[in-house]
VMD Tcl script that draws the C-alpha trace (Angstrom):
set ca {
  {-5.66 10.90 -48.64}
  {-5.51 11.77 -44.79}
  {-1.65 12.40 -43.79}
  {-1.49 9.61 -40.68}
  {1.10 11.21 -39.25}
  {-0.76 14.24 -37.98}
  {-3.24 11.77 -36.34}
  {-0.84 10.45 -33.53}
  {-2.28 10.19 -30.36}
  {-1.29 11.49 -27.64}
  {-1.17 9.88 -23.91}
  {-2.61 12.77 -21.47}
  {-0.95 13.42 -18.35}
  {-3.27 12.89 -15.67}
  {-3.03 15.28 -12.93}
  {-4.42 15.96 -9.52}
  {-6.08 19.28 -8.07}
  {-7.14 20.87 -5.08}
  {-8.20 24.45 -4.11}
  {-8.30 25.75 -0.95}
  {-11.99 26.44 0.76}
  {-11.24 30.63 -0.32}
  {-10.60 29.50 -3.78}
  {-7.59 31.45 -3.64}
  {-4.75 28.89 -3.90}
  {-4.38 26.00 -6.23}
  {-2.57 22.40 -6.04}
  {-1.45 20.42 -8.47}
  {-0.02 16.62 -8.03}
  {0.81 14.80 -11.50}
  {-0.04 11.78 -8.94}
  {-0.81 10.26 -5.74}
  {0.77 6.97 -5.77}
  {4.78 7.47 -4.84}
  {6.61 4.35 -5.32}
  {9.55 3.32 -3.06}
  {12.46 1.48 -4.97}
  {14.37 0.33 -2.62}
  {17.41 2.21 -4.14}
  {15.58 5.34 -4.57}
  {12.11 6.81 -3.90}
  {10.02 8.83 -6.54}
  {9.87 12.06 -5.53}
  {6.80 14.02 -4.60}
  {6.45 16.95 -7.46}
  {3.79 19.32 -8.05}
  {2.52 22.77 -8.46}
  {0.76 25.91 -6.56}
  {-1.04 28.74 -8.40}
  {-1.81 31.50 -6.56}
  {-2.89 35.25 -6.97}
  {0.44 37.14 -5.71}
  {-2.15 39.98 -4.81}
  {-3.40 37.91 -2.62}
  {-0.64 37.36 -0.14}
  {-0.02 40.60 0.47}
  {3.69 40.16 1.30}
  {3.09 37.12 2.90}
  {4.48 33.74 2.01}
  {3.73 30.67 0.77}
  {4.56 27.16 2.52}
  {4.22 23.56 1.23}
  {4.96 20.80 3.91}
  {5.51 16.37 3.40}
  {4.07 15.64 6.40}
  {3.39 12.34 8.05}
  {1.23 10.75 10.63}
  {1.69 7.68 12.17}
  {-1.79 6.76 14.47}
  {-0.37 3.59 16.47}
  {-3.64 3.79 19.11}
  {-7.44 4.48 19.10}
  {-8.13 7.85 18.95}
  {-11.40 7.17 21.24}
  {-8.49 5.95 24.00}
  {-6.59 9.34 24.09}
  {-7.91 10.64 27.81}
  {-5.68 13.36 30.06}
  {-3.77 14.67 26.93}
  {-2.47 11.16 25.93}
  {-2.27 10.86 22.20}
  {-1.34 7.76 20.05}
  {-0.30 9.69 17.53}
  {2.79 11.22 16.04}
  {2.57 13.74 13.47}
  {6.06 14.30 11.70}
  {7.13 16.99 9.70}
  {9.59 15.22 7.02}
  {9.94 17.91 4.06}
  {9.32 21.83 4.25}
  {9.75 24.57 1.27}
  {9.13 28.09 0.95}
  {7.09 28.13 -2.49}
  {6.34 32.43 -2.99}
  {8.58 33.80 -3.06}
  {10.76 30.79 -4.30}
  {13.93 30.33 -2.80}
  {15.67 27.49 -4.71}
  {15.01 29.42 -8.53}
  {17.08 26.52 -10.00}
  {15.39 23.68 -9.03}
  {15.67 20.83 -11.29}
  {11.69 20.89 -12.56}
  {10.14 17.06 -13.81}
  {8.81 16.84 -16.98}
  {5.15 17.13 -15.54}
  {6.18 20.06 -13.51}
  {7.29 21.82 -16.70}
  {4.15 20.53 -18.97}
  {2.26 21.98 -15.57}
  {4.54 25.73 -16.00}
  {3.34 25.66 -19.55}
  {0.05 25.51 -19.50}
  {-0.54 27.54 -15.96}
  {0.96 30.27 -16.33}
  {3.41 32.67 -14.79}
  {1.16 32.17 -11.41}
  {2.24 28.56 -11.06}
  {5.14 27.99 -8.57}
  {6.79 24.22 -8.07}
  {8.06 22.59 -5.19}
  {9.71 18.82 -4.98}
  {10.10 16.67 -1.57}
  {11.85 13.64 -1.01}
  {10.93 10.28 1.39}
  {13.36 10.47 3.72}
  {15.86 6.90 3.70}
  {13.66 3.96 5.37}
  {10.41 6.29 5.41}
  {7.69 3.42 6.14}
  {5.04 2.44 3.79}
  {1.55 3.83 3.76}
  {-0.51 1.46 5.69}
  {-4.16 1.52 7.24}
  {-5.68 -1.00 9.66}
  {-9.02 -1.90 9.74}
  {-11.06 -0.43 12.68}
  {-13.87 -2.63 14.04}
  {-17.21 -1.51 13.42}
  {-17.61 0.45 16.80}
  {-14.79 3.11 16.40}
  {-15.64 6.35 15.67}
  {-12.27 7.53 15.48}
  {-9.31 7.80 12.87}
  {-7.92 4.72 11.66}
  {-4.50 3.52 13.03}
  {-1.88 3.51 10.06}
  {1.01 5.35 8.52}
  {-0.16 8.41 6.58}
  {1.54 10.98 4.25}
  {0.28 14.13 2.81}
  {0.96 17.03 1.08}
  {-0.02 20.66 2.94}
  {0.36 23.91 1.85}
  {-0.82 26.95 3.55}
  {0.04 30.66 3.33}
  {1.26 32.16 6.70}
  {3.61 35.11 7.93}
  {6.45 32.79 8.72}
  {6.49 28.80 8.27}
  {5.56 28.37 12.30}
  {2.32 30.50 12.24}
  {-0.61 28.79 12.81}
  {-1.97 27.72 9.84}
  {-5.74 28.55 9.15}
  {-7.98 25.84 7.56}
  {-9.37 28.86 4.93}
  {-6.10 29.65 3.53}
  {-4.77 25.95 3.23}
  {-4.91 23.04 1.46}
  {-3.77 19.34 2.13}
  {-4.08 16.43 -0.23}
  {-3.68 12.42 1.34}
  {-1.04 10.85 -0.56}
  {0.43 7.12 -0.47}
  {4.24 5.50 -0.49}
  {3.87 2.39 -2.04}
  {6.81 -0.50 -1.93}
  {6.25 -2.72 -5.80}
  {7.83 -5.94 -6.49}
  {11.38 -6.20 -8.09}
  {11.06 -7.08 -11.55}
  {12.60 -10.51 -11.37}
  {10.57 -12.92 -9.22}
  {13.42 -15.42 -8.79}
  {13.35 -19.01 -8.92}
  {13.61 -19.95 -5.02}
  {10.22 -22.07 -4.34}
  {10.11 -21.74 -0.51}
  {9.01 -24.79 1.48}
  {8.95 -26.29 4.88}
  {9.27 -29.79 6.67}
  {8.21 -30.72 9.75}
  {7.41 -33.66 12.39}
  {5.61 -34.65 15.36}
  {6.09 -37.54 16.93}
  {3.25 -38.64 19.75}
  {4.17 -40.09 23.26}
  {3.90 -43.63 23.84}
  {3.50 -44.28 19.88}
  {6.05 -45.24 17.95}
  {6.51 -43.37 14.55}
  {5.90 -39.59 13.14}
  {3.99 -37.66 10.79}
  {5.71 -35.68 8.30}
  {4.60 -32.55 6.64}
  {5.66 -30.96 3.60}
  {4.89 -27.67 2.25}
  {5.90 -25.88 -1.22}
  {5.14 -22.94 -2.66}
  {5.31 -22.16 -6.61}
  {7.02 -19.29 -6.01}
  {8.36 -16.54 -3.54}
  {6.81 -13.41 -4.86}
  {2.95 -12.67 -5.51}
  {1.20 -10.28 -6.86}
  {-2.12 -8.93 -5.57}
  {-5.11 -11.13 -6.70}
  {-2.91 -13.74 -7.75}
  {-3.77 -17.27 -7.15}
  {-1.35 -19.09 -4.20}
  {-0.67 -22.73 -4.65}
  {0.61 -24.56 -1.87}
  {1.65 -28.27 -2.55}
  {1.06 -30.67 0.74}
  {2.44 -33.76 1.13}
  {1.78 -35.98 4.10}
  {3.37 -38.94 4.97}
  {1.49 -41.17 7.94}
  {4.36 -43.14 9.77}
  {2.83 -43.30 12.81}
  {0.04 -45.39 14.82}
  {-2.47 -41.80 14.09}
  {-4.53 -40.59 11.67}
  {-4.68 -37.46 10.43}
  {-8.52 -35.87 10.03}
  {-8.60 -32.90 8.35}
  {-6.16 -30.24 6.87}
  {-6.56 -26.81 6.95}
  {-4.19 -24.06 4.77}
  {-4.83 -20.77 5.58}
  {-2.86 -17.10 4.25}
  {-2.04 -15.46 7.70}
  {-0.78 -11.39 7.25}
  {1.46 -10.94 9.99}
  {1.00 -7.07 11.45}
  {4.06 -5.32 13.53}
  {3.61 -1.76 14.67}
  {7.16 -1.30 16.15}
  {6.02 2.21 17.84}
  {4.85 0.17 20.95}
  {6.29 -3.05 19.76}
  {3.32 -4.98 19.34}
  {2.20 -8.00 16.92}
  {-0.94 -9.50 15.89}
  {-1.51 -12.01 13.01}
  {-5.02 -12.68 11.12}
  {-6.04 -15.07 8.79}
  {-7.37 -13.30 5.59}
  {-7.66 -16.34 3.34}
  {-8.19 -20.13 4.37}
  {-9.72 -23.42 3.26}
  {-10.50 -26.55 5.28}
  {-10.01 -30.20 3.46}
  {-11.43 -33.47 4.36}
  {-10.86 -34.99 1.07}
  {-8.18 -37.63 1.22}
  {-8.71 -38.03 4.75}
  {-8.69 -39.77 6.95}
  {-4.65 -40.11 6.61}
  {-4.75 -44.02 8.31}
  {-1.38 -45.11 9.66}
  {1.01 -46.13 6.80}
  {-0.89 -43.59 4.27}
  {0.32 -40.76 2.60}
  {-1.45 -38.16 0.54}
  {-0.14 -35.10 -2.00}
  {-2.75 -32.41 -2.44}
  {-1.91 -28.68 -3.74}
  {-4.34 -25.93 -2.15}
  {-5.41 -22.84 -3.82}
  {-6.15 -19.97 -2.32}
  {-6.29 -15.90 -2.82}
  {-6.28 -13.28 -0.42}
  {-8.41 -9.79 -1.29}
  {-9.45 -6.83 1.14}
  {-12.90 -7.34 0.19}
  {-13.34 -10.41 1.28}
  {-11.98 -9.34 4.52}
  {-13.97 -6.15 5.25}
  {-15.52 -6.86 8.60}
  {-12.19 -8.06 9.88}
  {-10.79 -6.24 12.44}
  {-7.08 -5.18 12.05}
  {-6.53 -6.26 8.71}
  {-3.90 -4.59 7.17}
  {-4.48 -2.34 3.61}
  {-2.62 -0.46 1.38}
  {-3.51 3.00 1.85}
  {-6.92 4.56 2.49}
  {-9.88 2.99 3.25}
  {-11.96 5.06 1.18}
  {-11.04 4.16 -2.23}
  {-13.18 1.46 -3.88}
  {-9.99 -0.71 -5.14}
  {-7.84 -1.03 -1.67}
  {-5.55 -4.06 -1.34}
  {-4.50 -5.88 1.27}
  {-1.21 -4.34 2.40}
  {1.96 -5.34 0.68}
  {4.96 -7.21 2.74}
  {7.30 -4.68 3.55}
  {10.83 -5.05 1.44}
  {14.25 -3.40 2.98}
  {17.11 -2.54 0.82}
  {19.65 -4.70 0.34}
  {22.33 -4.60 3.24}
  {19.71 -3.60 5.24}
  {18.42 -5.05 8.76}
  {14.66 -6.31 8.24}
  {14.67 -5.24 12.15}
  {15.54 -1.48 11.38}
  {12.20 -1.15 9.73}
  {10.10 1.33 11.11}
  {6.04 2.27 10.93}
  {3.67 -1.08 10.33}
  {5.82 -3.87 9.09}
  {3.76 -6.50 7.17}
  {4.67 -10.35 6.40}
  {2.88 -13.16 5.02}
  {2.97 -16.83 5.33}
  {0.85 -19.61 4.41}
  {-0.02 -22.09 7.26}
  {-0.71 -25.27 7.27}
  {-2.09 -27.41 10.07}
  {-3.20 -31.42 10.35}
  {-5.58 -32.20 12.99}
  {-4.37 -35.35 14.21}
  {-7.29 -35.53 16.38}
  {-8.10 -34.91 20.16}
  {-5.30 -36.67 21.70}
  {-2.65 -36.12 19.35}
  {-3.11 -32.49 18.79}
  {-1.82 -30.21 15.98}
  {1.16 -30.59 13.45}
  {1.87 -26.84 12.03}
  {4.16 -25.05 9.71}
  {4.32 -21.53 8.50}
  {6.28 -20.98 4.96}
  {6.77 -17.67 4.09}
  {6.64 -15.18 1.00}
  {5.96 -11.93 -0.15}
  {2.58 -10.35 -1.87}
  {3.53 -7.02 -3.53}
  {2.38 -4.58 -6.50}
  {3.96 -5.79 -9.92}
  {6.88 -3.69 -10.63}
  {6.08 -0.60 -13.44}
  {6.77 -1.97 -16.51}
  {6.05 -5.61 -16.56}
  {3.19 -7.21 -18.14}
  {1.65 -8.21 -15.04}
  {2.10 -4.62 -14.15}
  {-0.36 -3.68 -17.41}
  {-2.78 -6.42 -16.45}
  {-2.70 -5.33 -13.18}
  {-3.58 -1.82 -13.87}
  {-6.52 -3.10 -16.46}
  {-8.22 -5.01 -13.63}
  {-8.04 -1.78 -11.91}
  {-9.72 0.12 -14.31}
  {-12.39 -2.53 -14.42}
  {-12.87 -2.60 -10.66}
  {-12.87 1.37 -10.44}
  {-16.18 2.86 -11.58}
  {-15.08 6.19 -10.96}
  {-12.21 5.53 -12.94}
  {-13.97 4.87 -16.20}
  {-15.34 8.40 -16.37}
  {-12.15 8.93 -17.75}
  {-11.36 6.63 -19.65}
  {-12.22 8.49 -23.04}
  {-10.24 11.47 -21.79}
  {-6.79 9.53 -21.76}
  {-5.72 10.54 -25.72}
  {-6.21 13.42 -27.60}
  {-4.99 14.77 -30.87}
  {-3.70 18.06 -29.65}
  {-0.22 18.53 -27.70}
  {-1.36 21.95 -25.54}
  {-4.63 19.94 -24.19}
  {-3.38 16.76 -23.39}
  {-3.73 17.25 -19.62}
  {-6.57 15.92 -17.82}
  {-7.27 17.58 -14.33}
  {-9.03 15.35 -11.53}
  {-10.78 17.48 -8.85}
  {-8.80 15.89 -5.30}
  {-11.56 17.07 -3.16}
  {-13.91 13.83 -5.00}
  {-11.05 11.48 -4.05}
  {-10.22 12.26 -0.96}
  {-8.64 9.83 1.39}
  {-8.90 10.06 5.24}
  {-6.83 12.96 5.01}
  {-6.63 15.06 8.65}
  {-8.86 18.04 9.95}
}
mol new
graphics top color blue
foreach p $ca { graphics top sphere $p radius 0.5 }
foreach p [lrange $ca 0 end-1] q [lrange $ca 1 end] { graphics top cylinder $p $q radius 0.2 }
display resetview
């Protein structure tokens, strides 16, 4: 009889790695996506494996770097730059300065497997650090896209201010994201507006109600529209749209993009004295907006399963106006066409579009959907389980999944 206890499967840990062009330094990260939970943010924890003989008395440094590009690279002339690079964390990894560093479980596991030439490092994101966002470029744009990017840069130098050489440095692009709260709440966002007409009695009333306040990426948005026509005009068409609002705080610029829309003539015209109740269903997706210039995306363009940018959240007690970087918000906009002379009646209902929180059933469904959409990740499905404790780490080459990293 088999001893089933000896056949218990251990969940493997996927670790991303990347090596310098000269092959002397390899950096390992346990993940590429780091979540901002509002009250705290996941630390950037990793390891560096380096041949100490190669250093020859030099030091090994690691940096957490953010790049905020708020203008087109093609428009940079006469020394004017529309990007800002900031080092928000720096650490001397070899020789170790902080020998009493508290290690994460992934670091402990990697140290055990990689041996004495592995050195850990940990960075923390500053409070109110912006999320990773990329603005989709136009077809004619040749430079780097606008947005906020993060990377971990590791290099060898005599001191931290020395010029970095490409052959002895390695850069890993990472993402800082926000997830939805565990509870979506019970509030149903709604809006009630009306429109009167010159030289005409009565008004047209428009009420729009959403079925929830927080939606997850890929979910269907249900907007219940009620039109009451107490005027002498007629409502000819109804148009419902999901609008993404983008604010670039560095230059105080704001613009909007329609990421889903639907126009209906069903039940129209809504004649004087009549009313109409109808539910519109919309699904805003990044893949249906690939050709729309300026649409904000979560992360980087080279990923197959990229999402629309998530709504920007701020911690309790913080002012939304204090958010920096690129601020994202969403509304459902409903337009009633009342004819050439009647004009339009418009209202917006705000909502939030986010990733499901970790550990929820919705998150498990979300992850399963992502695996089905990404062919690359299918290659590693068979490696997710193993029956040997010492082999339960899966290494994935970071260079193959490079994401618009800086030169």
